[in-house]
N, C-alpha and C positions, 0 to 999 in steps of 0.2 A: 614555746604553740602551747596552748592546751587544746585536747580532740576536738574543743566544737570547733575551733577556729582549723582545722584541718579538715574537718567535716564540709565546714560552706567555702572551703576554696576546691577541693572534688567537687561539689554541685556545682561551685560556678566553671570549673573544669569542665566538666561532662554536660551540664546544661549548655555551652559555649561549642561543645561539638556538636551535638543534636539540634541546636539552632541551626548550622551551619549546615549541616546535613538537610535539612528539612526547607530551610531556601532555596539548597542546589537540586533539592529533589522537585519543588517548587517550579524551579526555574524548567528542569528538564520537562519537565510534562505543559507548559505554557508553551517549548516550541514543539514539542511534537505537535501538539493540538493544532497549533500554525500551518506545519510541515501537513497535518490529514486534509484542512482544508485547502490547503496548495495542490494538495494531489486528487483531491476532488474536483475539482475546476480543471484542471489537464487531463486527469484520465479521459474524460468520451470525446477529446482531441484526437489522442496519439494512440488508441487501440482502437478495435472491431468489439464491438460487441459480440457473441458465442453465435446469435440466434441471425443480425444478417449477416454474422459470416457464411454458415449454415446455409442460409437462403440463396445468396448469390452465387454460394459453390453446386450449388442445386442448378440453379440457372445455366450454369457453365456446359454441368453435365447434361444437360436434357440438349441443350444446343448443340454437343459434341455427340447426344445420342441420335439424334436428327442428322446429323450429317455422315454420320457412321449409315445408318440406316439408307441413305441416299448412294451411300459407295457400295453399298451390297447389290442395292438393285440395278446398281452400272454397270451393262452388258462390258465383261474384257475380250477384243478377241487379241 
């Protein structure tokens, strides 16, 4: 074999490996995009937004403050 044939075979092998790697990366990115889209759909149904949680917690604390005030004003005998 001459030098040109060896270079051509090496180029074919390297190109094949790079093509396989690029195809695998493309498939992985495509799968990640699908997973991200699914997560965007499911996330609001499973978790509470931080502001909503704070508002609800504040309402509960306000009710507890009212109960505590009534208990303090009650005369124990």
